[in-house]
C-alpha positions as CSV (number, residue, x, y, z in Angstrom):
1,M,117.9,101.1,85.1
2,P,120.2,101.5,88.6
3,E,123.5,101.7,87.7
4,P,126.5,99.4,88.5
5,T,128.4,100.7,92.2
6,P,131.1,102.0,92.1
7,A,133.5,100.0,93.4
8,S,132.4,97.2,90.7
9,L,133.7,99.8,88.3
10,H,136.7,99.9,89.4
11,L,137.6,95.9,89.4
12,S,139.4,94.9,86.7
13,W,138.2,91.4,84.2
14,L,140.6,89.5,86.5
15,Q,139.6,90.4,90.1
16,T,136.1,89.9,88.3
17,L,137.0,86.7,87.5
18,R,138.8,85.7,91.1
19,I,135.9,86.4,92.7
20,Y,134.9,82.5,91.2
21,L,138.2,80.7,92.9
22,A,136.9,82.2,96.6
23,P,136.1,79.7,99.6
24,A,132.2,81.1,99.1
25,S,131.8,80.4,95.8
26,L,133.7,76.6,95.9
27,R,131.0,75.8,98.1
28,M,128.2,77.4,96.4
29,L,129.7,75.3,93.4
30,A,129.2,72.3,95.1
31,L,126.3,73.3,97.2
32,G,124.3,74.5,94.1
33,F,125.0,70.9,92.3
34,A,123.0,69.0,95.2
35,A,120.4,72.1,94.8
36,G,120.3,71.2,90.9
37,L,119.9,67.2,91.5
38,P,116.6,66.9,92.8
39,L,114.4,69.0,90.0
40,L,114.9,67.2,86.6
41,L,114.4,63.5,88.3
42,V,111.0,64.5,89.7
43,L,110.1,66.8,86.3
44,G,112.0,66.9,83.1
45,T,113.6,63.4,83.5
46,L,110.5,61.4,84.6
47,G,108.8,63.1,81.7
48,F,111.1,61.0,79.6
49,R,110.9,57.8,81.6
50,L,107.0,58.3,82.0
51,R,106.5,58.6,78.5
52,E,109.0,55.7,77.2
53,A,106.9,53.9,79.6
54,G,103.7,54.9,77.7
55,I,102.2,57.1,80.2
56,E,100.0,60.3,78.1
57,R,101.3,63.6,77.3
58,S,98.1,64.9,79.6
59,T,99.1,62.6,82.3
60,I,102.8,63.7,82.6
61,G,101.7,67.5,82.3
62,Y,99.3,66.7,85.1
63,L,102.0,65.3,87.2
64,S,104.6,68.1,86.5
65,W,101.9,69.7,89.5
66,V,104.3,67.8,91.9
67,G,106.1,71.0,91.3
68,L,103.9,73.1,92.6
69,V,105.8,72.5,96.1
70,Y,107.8,74.2,95.6
71,G,105.7,77.5,94.8
72,F,104.7,76.8,98.5
73,K,107.8,76.3,100.4
74,W,106.9,79.3,101.3
75,L,104.5,77.9,104.1
76,W,107.5,76.5,105.8
77,A,109.8,79.1,105.5
78,P,109.7,80.2,108.8
79,L,110.1,77.4,110.2
80,V,113.5,76.8,108.8
81,D,114.2,80.1,109.4
82,R,114.1,80.3,113.1
83,L,113.4,76.8,114.0
84,P,116.2,74.7,115.6
85,L,116.3,71.1,114.9
86,P,116.8,69.2,117.7
87,L,120.9,67.8,118.0
88,L,121.3,69.1,114.7
89,T,121.0,72.5,114.9
90,R,123.7,72.5,118.6
91,L,125.8,70.1,116.1
92,L,126.2,72.2,113.0
93,G,124.1,75.3,113.1
94,R,120.6,76.5,111.6
95,R,121.3,76.9,108.1
96,R,123.4,73.7,107.9
97,S,121.2,71.0,110.0
98,W,118.1,72.2,108.2
99,L,119.8,71.5,104.8
100,L,121.5,67.9,106.1
101,L,117.6,67.5,106.7
102,A,116.5,68.1,103.4
103,Q,119.3,66.2,101.0
104,T,118.7,63.3,103.4
105,V,114.5,63.0,102.3
106,V,116.0,63.9,98.8
107,M,117.9,60.9,98.9
108,V,115.7,58.2,100.5
109,G,112.2,59.9,97.9
110,L,114.9,58.7,94.9
111,A,115.6,55.2,95.9
112,G,111.8,55.2,96.7
113,M,110.9,56.6,92.7
114,A,113.6,54.0,91.6
115,L,112.4,50.7,92.8
116,A,108.9,52.1,91.6
117,D,107.5,50.9,88.4
118,P,105.3,53.5,86.7
119,R,103.2,50.6,84.1
120,H,101.8,49.1,87.2
121,A,101.3,52.0,89.3
122,L,101.7,55.9,89.2
123,G,100.6,56.3,93.2
124,P,103.8,54.9,94.5
125,I,106.4,56.8,92.0
126,V,104.1,60.1,92.9
127,A,105.0,60.4,96.1
128,C,108.2,59.6,96.3
129,A,108.4,62.4,94.3
130,L,106.2,64.8,96.4
131,A,109.0,63.6,99.3
132,V,111.3,63.9,96.5
133,A,109.8,67.7,96.0
134,W,109.9,69.1,99.9
135,G,113.1,68.1,100.4
136,S,114.0,69.8,97.3
137,A,112.2,72.9,98.0
138,T,113.2,72.6,101.9
139,Q,117.1,72.3,100.9
140,D,116.6,75.6,98.3
141,I,115.2,77.8,101.7
142,A,118.4,77.1,103.4
143,L,120.3,77.0,100.5
144,D,119.7,80.6,99.7
145,A,119.5,81.9,103.1
146,F,123.1,80.2,103.8
147,R,124.2,81.9,99.9
148,I,122.8,85.4,101.0
149,E,124.4,85.7,104.9
150,S,127.5,84.2,103.4
151,A,128.9,87.0,101.9
152,A,128.4,90.8,100.8
153,A,125.8,91.9,98.2
154,R,128.2,93.5,95.5
155,V,129.3,89.7,95.3
156,Q,125.9,87.9,94.8
157,G,126.2,87.7,91.2
158,A,129.5,86.0,91.5
159,L,127.6,83.3,94.0
160,A,124.3,83.1,92.1
161,A,126.8,82.5,88.6
162,A,129.3,79.8,91.4
163,Y,125.7,77.9,92.3
164,Q,124.0,77.9,89.1
165,T,126.8,76.2,88.1
166,G,126.4,73.8,90.2
167,Y,123.1,73.4,89.7
168,R,123.6,72.9,85.9
169,L,126.6,70.6,86.3
170,A,124.1,68.5,88.6
171,M,121.2,69.0,85.5
172,I,124.2,67.3,82.9
173,W,124.2,64.6,85.5
174,A,120.4,64.0,86.2
175,G,119.4,64.6,82.8
176,A,122.5,63.1,80.6
177,G,124.1,60.7,83.3
178,V,120.8,59.2,84.2
179,L,120.1,58.4,80.3
180,W,123.3,57.2,79.9
181,I,123.1,54.8,83.1
182,A,119.5,53.7,81.7
183,A,120.5,53.3,78.0
184,R,123.5,51.5,79.4
185,A,121.6,49.2,81.9
186,Q,118.7,48.6,79.3
187,G,119.0,44.9,78.6
188,A,115.6,44.9,76.5
189,A,114.0,46.9,73.5
190,G,111.6,49.6,75.1
191,Y,110.9,50.6,77.6
192,D,113.2,48.7,80.8
193,N,112.2,49.9,84.2
194,G,115.6,47.6,85.8
195,A,117.4,50.2,83.6
196,W,115.9,52.9,85.1
197,C,116.1,51.1,88.6
198,T,119.3,51.5,88.4
199,A,120.2,54.8,87.5
200,Y,117.9,56.8,90.1
201,L,119.7,54.7,92.4
202,V,122.8,56.0,91.6
203,M,121.4,59.7,91.6
204,A,120.3,59.0,95.2
205,A,124.3,58.2,96.2
206,S,124.4,61.2,94.1
207,M,123.7,63.4,97.0
208,A,126.2,62.4,99.1
209,V,128.7,65.7,97.1
210,G,125.6,68.4,98.4
211,M,125.6,66.1,102.3
212,L,130.0,66.3,102.9
213,T,129.6,69.9,101.6
214,V,127.0,70.7,104.3
215,L,129.3,68.5,106.6
216,L,132.8,70.8,106.1
217,S,131.2,73.7,105.5
218,P,131.1,77.4,108.5
219,E,128.1,77.6,109.4
220,P,127.6,81.3,108.7
221,A,127.4,84.0,111.1
222,P,124.0,83.3,113.3
223,L,120.9,86.8,113.7
224,E,120.5,87.3,116.5
225,H,116.4,87.7,116.8
226,A,114.6,89.1,120.2
227,P,113.1,86.1,122.2
228,A,110.0,85.1,121.9
229,Q,107.7,86.1,124.9
230,N,105.0,83.5,123.9
231,L,103.7,81.5,120.6
232,A,101.8,84.5,119.3
233,A,105.0,86.4,119.5
234,W,107.1,84.4,117.9
235,L,104.7,83.5,114.5
236,R,104.6,86.9,114.7
237,G,108.5,87.5,114.5
238,A,108.7,84.3,112.7
239,V,106.0,84.7,110.0
240,L,104.2,88.0,110.0
241,E,107.8,90.2,110.2
242,P,109.8,89.0,107.2
243,F,106.2,89.6,105.0
244,A,105.5,92.6,106.3
245,D,109.5,94.3,106.3
246,F,109.3,93.5,102.3
247,W,105.9,95.7,102.4
248,R,107.7,98.5,105.2
249,R,110.4,99.1,102.5
250,Y,108.9,98.6,99.0
251,R,105.5,100.3,99.8
252,W,103.2,100.1,96.3
253,Q,106.3,98.7,94.5
254,A,105.9,96.5,96.3
255,G,103.6,94.7,94.3
256,L,104.9,95.7,90.5
257,I,107.7,93.7,92.0
258,L,105.7,90.3,93.1
259,A,104.1,90.6,89.9
260,L,107.9,90.4,88.0
261,I,108.5,88.0,89.9
262,A,105.7,85.6,89.6
263,V,105.9,85.7,85.5
264,Y,110.0,86.3,84.9
265,R,110.6,82.7,84.0
266,I,107.1,82.2,83.2
267,S,108.1,81.0,78.8
268,D,111.2,78.7,80.2
269,V,108.7,77.0,82.6
270,V,106.2,75.9,81.0
271,M,107.8,75.7,77.3
272,G,109.8,72.7,79.8
273,I,107.6,70.4,80.8
274,M,106.9,69.0,77.2
275,A,110.9,69.0,75.8
276,N,111.2,65.5,77.4
277,P,107.8,63.8,75.8
278,F,108.7,66.1,72.2
279,Y,111.9,64.9,72.2
280,V,110.7,61.1,72.4
281,D,107.6,61.9,69.6
282,L,110.4,63.2,67.5
283,G,112.3,59.6,67.8
284,F,115.7,60.7,69.4
285,S,117.4,58.8,71.1
286,K,118.5,58.3,74.9
287,D,122.0,58.9,73.7
288,E,121.3,61.9,71.5
289,V,119.0,63.7,74.3
290,A,121.6,62.3,76.4
291,A,124.4,64.6,74.4
292,V,122.9,67.4,73.2
293,T,120.2,68.9,75.4
294,K,122.2,67.4,78.7
295,V,125.7,68.1,78.1
296,Y,126.4,70.4,74.8
297,G,122.9,72.1,76.0
298,V,124.4,72.7,79.6
299,A,127.4,73.8,79.1
300,M,125.9,76.6,77.0
301,T,123.6,77.3,79.6
302,L,126.7,77.3,82.4
303,L,127.9,79.6,79.6
304,G,125.0,81.7,80.0
305,A,125.7,81.9,84.1
306,F,129.1,82.9,84.0
307,V,128.4,85.8,81.8
308,G,125.1,87.3,83.0
309,G,126.9,87.1,86.4
310,A,130.2,89.1,84.8
311,L,127.5,91.5,83.3
312,A,125.7,92.0,86.1
313,L,128.7,92.6,88.5
314,R,129.7,95.4,85.9
315,L,126.7,96.7,84.3
316,G,124.1,96.4,87.2
317,V,121.5,93.3,87.6
318,M,118.4,95.2,85.7
319,R,120.1,95.7,82.5
320,V,121.0,91.5,81.8
321,L,117.3,91.3,83.8
322,M,115.7,92.6,80.8
323,L,118.3,90.4,78.2
324,G,117.0,88.0,79.8
325,A,113.8,88.2,79.4
326,V,114.6,88.9,75.2
327,L,116.8,86.5,75.0
328,S,114.1,83.7,76.7
329,A,110.7,84.6,75.4
330,G,112.8,84.8,71.4
331,S,114.6,81.2,71.8
332,N,111.3,79.2,72.1
333,L,110.2,80.5,68.7
334,L,113.5,78.1,67.8
335,F,111.8,74.8,69.0
336,A,108.4,76.2,67.2
337,W,110.4,75.7,64.3
338,L,112.3,72.0,65.2
339,A,108.7,70.9,65.7
340,G,108.3,71.4,61.8
341,H,111.5,70.4,61.3
342,G,111.8,67.2,62.4
343,H,114.7,64.8,63.7
344,D,117.7,66.7,63.0
345,L,120.4,66.6,65.3
346,R,122.5,69.3,64.4
347,A,119.3,71.3,64.6
348,L,118.8,70.4,68.0
349,V,122.4,71.3,68.4
350,A,121.7,75.1,67.6
351,V,118.5,74.9,69.0
352,V,119.3,74.1,72.2
353,S,122.2,76.2,72.5
354,A,120.3,79.6,71.8
355,D,118.1,78.7,74.4
356,N,120.2,77.0,77.1
357,L,122.7,80.4,76.1
358,A,119.2,82.3,76.9
359,G,118.1,80.7,79.9
360,G,122.0,81.4,81.8
361,I,122.0,85.0,81.9
362,A,118.6,85.1,82.3
363,S,118.8,82.3,85.7
364,S,122.1,84.6,87.2
365,A,120.3,88.1,87.0
366,F,117.1,86.5,88.2
367,V,118.8,85.3,91.2
368,A,121.1,88.3,92.1
369,Y,117.8,90.4,91.8
370,L,115.8,88.2,94.0
371,S,119.3,88.2,96.4
372,G,119.2,91.8,96.4
373,L,115.8,92.2,97.5
374,T,115.8,90.4,100.8
375,N,116.8,92.0,104.0
376,V,119.4,89.7,106.2
377,R,117.8,89.4,109.1
378,Y,114.8,87.2,107.1
379,S,117.0,86.4,104.1
380,A,115.3,82.0,104.2
381,T,111.9,83.6,104.3
382,Q,112.0,86.1,102.1
383,Y,113.6,84.8,99.8
384,A,111.4,81.5,99.9
385,L,109.0,83.6,99.2
386,F,109.9,85.5,96.0
387,S,110.9,82.0,95.0
388,S,108.1,80.8,95.7
389,I,106.1,83.3,93.7
390,M,108.3,82.9,90.5
391,L,107.3,79.3,90.5
392,L,103.1,79.2,91.5
393,L,101.3,80.3,87.9
394,P,104.1,79.2,85.1
395,K,103.6,75.3,86.8
396,F,99.8,75.1,87.1
397,V,99.4,76.4,83.6
398,A,102.4,74.2,82.4
399,G,100.0,71.7,83.8
400,F,97.8,72.2,81.1
401,S,100.6,72.0,78.6
402,G,99.7,68.6,78.0
403,R,96.2,68.6,77.0
404,Y,97.6,71.6,74.8
405,V,99.9,69.8,72.4
406,D,97.4,67.4,72.5
407,A,95.0,69.4,71.1
408,F,96.6,71.7,68.9
409,G,100.4,70.5,68.2
410,Y,103.9,71.1,68.8
411,A,104.7,73.9,66.8
412,Q,101.7,76.6,68.3
413,F,102.3,75.3,71.8
414,F,106.0,76.3,72.0
415,T,105.1,79.8,69.6
416,A,102.3,80.3,72.8
417,T,105.3,80.0,75.5
418,A,107.3,82.4,73.5
419,L,104.1,85.0,73.5
420,L,103.7,84.1,76.8
421,G,107.1,86.1,77.6
422,L,106.1,89.6,76.2
423,P,104.3,91.0,79.4
424,V,107.3,90.1,81.0
425,L,109.4,92.7,79.2
426,L,107.3,95.7,80.3
427,L,107.3,94.9,84.3
428,V,111.3,94.7,83.6
429,W,111.2,97.9,82.3
430,L,109.1,99.6,85.0
431,A,111.1,97.5,87.7
432,A,113.9,99.3,86.7
433,R,112.7,102.7,86.5
434,F,110.4,102.8,89.8
435,S,111.8,100.4,92.3
436,R,114.8,100.2,94.6
437,P,116.2,96.1,94.9
438,D,118.2,97.3,97.8
439,R,119.1,94.9,100.7
440,Q,118.9,96.1,104.1
441,P,120.2,95.1,107.1
């Protein structure tokens, strides 16, 4: 496996931890919050809301295909990478203008989801969820490029950890916060759409954190691109060249790298779609789910993110990538055990602790790995390609999760998601042995 860089070997633990207090890391903390807020509200928390409203598990599974929007963001990533926005780009710069536009779309979409009632019609809430997903995916494109262009490659692990911290804090707010608000606002037993409306409107207002950070952040130094002579030349430079550059740099190893990216998070993604319906069906209340899975569990993910970022900086990304793959697949077996154990709050705490600690370690290492693969001249487009590939297969498979649970039960479902992680171990080993995860200017 690749060795850590000589510079990282001479860093003390105090110097390593001080990187998290650097301005670039603090900006990524706040922007990570803006990135993490929409995801649960269109997937995880929405699944809890829909199941409580009486929507069938199979329908919830199919509606998770809203998340496929994230898997196709590479289609418009070249526009985010190169296309200036009227007025906004001149005022804010290329990266910040796209960030602000995307965050505005997310805020408006969440407000629309707040006003929709899934018991009467799913169409409006699905349409608004698609808008939120598009805005969130576009924000991710611009934010990934902003992060990669804002600091040297050697500190990308630390920036990834700061990003993950903000992301997970947002998941606490979008997971526990929305459930707590809905529980407090609930006026009658059962499903209360007015309570969910209040909760989602608060979430929409919370996007102001990211918008304010964008306005106060410096724009990364722009990379100069040769002016295009015509539309064909622009398309070649903006769309084709980022993909061609990746294949030129990695040659035959590119296929191995893309295969690893495509399946690395498959265990977590497929399992996650049915997690909230699982909690509802086991009889856990909003407050219980909020406290254990959305606060305590996310705190364990934050711990895992910091551990993963620090270990990646000192030991090298590929070693931590392998560790994360082993832990992520294995932790799903604990959910299979919980399915047979029933409603037990202490058991839920133990299972969620292990699962989220593993997820945090894996996520930090994986983000750092993807960052190291990019060429900074095409950072937005190439990172969007990688993160899209990461989601396409898992999200597609996850759409059938509800039908699988209906047919075989939760225990077999969680066991099957753990087995999905076995090929990942081989791919990490092969990638560590044969690929060159370096980032060339």
